[in-house]
N, C-alpha and C positions, 0 to 999 in steps of 0.2 A: 503494500500499499504506499510506501514511502515515495516512490517515483510516478504514481498512477496518474497525476495531474499531467505531467509531461508526456507519458507514454500514450495517453489518449490522443496527442497529438500526431497526425500522420507522417510528419516529419521525423518523429522520434521513434514511437512504437517499440515493440520488446526487441527488435533487432538493433535498432539504435541505442537503446539502454545497455544492451551488452556491449557495445562498441565503447561506451562511456566507460563502463566498469572494467574494461580490459585496456585502457589507455593511461599511460603515466604523462604527465604535465608538470614541468618544471617552472615555478615562478621565481623570477629573480627580483628581490626586492618586496617586502611585505609592509608597506607603508600605506600611503594614502590611496594610490593605485592598487597595490597589492591586496588590500584588505578586502574591496567588493569582488576582485577576481577570485581569491581564494575561498570566500564564503559561498559564492554563487556555483563555483565549480564543485566545492564539498557537498553543497545541497544538491547538485543534479546528479551526483553519484560517479564523478570521475574517480576511477579505482585506486590510483596512485597519485599523491601530490607531492612535489618537493618543493621546499621553501629555502630560499638562500637569502639571508640577510645578517649582517655583523653588528648591527646596532641594537641599543637598549631601548626599553619604552621610556618615553619622557612625557611631562604634563602636557607640552605643546603638541605633542603628537595626537591627543584625543579628540581634538576639533574635528579631525578627518579620518583618523586610523581607527575605525570602529571596530576592528577585532580586539581592541585591549580595554583594560579598565585601570582604573586609580590604584587597584591593589597590586598591579603589575608594574609598576613605575620601577625603573632601574634593572628590569628582568630582560634577559635576551628575548628579542621580538620573535625570532624563528621558533623557539621552544614554546613560546607563549601562544604564537598563532596556531602551531601543531595541537596544542592542548585544546584550544576553542575550536578547532575544525573536527578534532576527534569527538568532541562532546556534541558537536552538530549532527555528525555522521560517523557512527562507531563501526560502518561496514566497510569503510575506505582505509587505505594507508596513508599516513601522511609522515614524511621523512623531511625533519629539520637539519638544516646546515648553517649553524652559526658562524658563518665566515662569509668574507667579501669574496666574489667572483673575481678571480685573477687568471693570468696567463698560465700560471702552474696547476690550477685545479679545474679549469673551465672544460677543457676537453673531456676529462673524466666523468664530472658531474653531468654535464649536458649528455653524454654518451649514454647516461642511464635512462633517458626519458625520450618520448616520441615527439616532442615539441616544447618550446620554450615560449613563456609570456613574460612581457617586459612591464616591470613595477618599479624600475630603477629611476634614478634622477641624474644622469651624468653621460656625456658623450662617449668617454673611453669605454664604459662598460657595454654601451650599446654596440659599439663597433667590434668588440670582443664577441659579444652573443652573435651578432650578424656573421662574422667570420667562420666561427665554430659550427654554426647551424648550416652554412654553405658546404663546409668540409663535410658534415655528417649527413647532409641532405635532409634536414629536418625544418619543419615550419617554424618561423618566428613571428609571434603577435606581438606588433609593437605599439606602444602608446606613450604619450606624453601630454604634461599640462603645464599651465601657466596662468596664475590669476583664474580668469573666468574662462579660458581657452583651452581645448585639447584637440588632439588627433591620433588617428588610429589607422593602422595598415597591416596587412599581412604579408610577410617577405617569404621568399624560397618556396612558394606554392603554386600549384596549378600551371596552367599552360603559360600565363604571362609573368614568368618568375621576374620579381625585381627584389632588390636589397636595400638595406638601409643606405649603402654607399650610392645607391641610384637618387636617394632623397638628399642626402648631404655628401657629396662626393669627395670634398676636401677635409679629410681627417684631421690634419694639422691645423688649419685654420679654425675648425670647431673646437679643438682641444684649448686653443688660445683665446677663445672667446670668454669673458667674464661669466661667471655663474648667472644664470637667470634669477631675477627677483625672487625672493621665497614666498610673497605674498600669495595666497590662494584661498578661495572659497572652499568649505569642506565637501560642499555638493560637487565640485569640479571633477576630482578623482572618481567620485560615485558614479557619475554618468559616464566618464571616459573608461573607468575600469569595468563596468558593466558591458559597455560595448565590446571591450577585449573578450571578456568571458563569452559573449555571445559568438564572437568569431571563433574561439576556441570550439564551442559545441558544434557550429557549422562546419569547420574542417573534419571534426571527427565524425560527426553524422552525415556529411556528404549531402547537406541539403543548403537551399538558398544562395545568394550571390555572396562569395567570400571577397573581402577586401584585397584580393591579390592584385597587385599592379595599380592599386589605387589607394589615394589618401583621403580618409574622411575627417572633416575638421567641424568644430562647433565652438559657438560663442555663447554662453550663457546668458549674457547680458542683452542679447537680442534674439536668442533661440535661432540664429542663423547657422545652417548648417550646409556644407558642400561636399562633394566629391570630385576628386582631380585624378587623371590619368598621370601615372608616373613614367 
């Protein structure tokens, strides 16, 4: 009965639910974006979810990082998130990695999963994820936010395969850029992370129009959204 409401949908059904339960998804970063991604994938019944994050819970996180509570301040996010997801769905496996994704560990960690979802907040990690996913032939579900704005794409998937380097070709220039402003509405990652989770389910289930070769953007101040071909 846990998955009854989504199995009613013809796009999911019993076969689609089996696909979800047999898929391993890695989430890099379990903060503002990672919170809704992880919660909805766990609720949907993705069979194995990996969580990579080397940070600890702080009071300033709680405005948008809804996986956590005040009781967990100072504790590792990956471990706290794993406990929360297991409490939501005890039928799935959740694997925390309380570490930063680096050139030393990325190949091995990503190698354990079928696809990677972006919940991180820096260019260097995104280029690393992108390049490893290309090497291993795995989809990379990308998302980014700033203030009231966000964007989502799916790289290395489908007939029109594009990569993060097609969106931002000059890695050195991007790395030299100052960090983007930290101001953000808590709802922004909720919306963008939910779209990322939707793309994961579409990739797994093989339904709908996946954002492969396209970039979806939204501005929550106006609710203006667009799709661009890469």
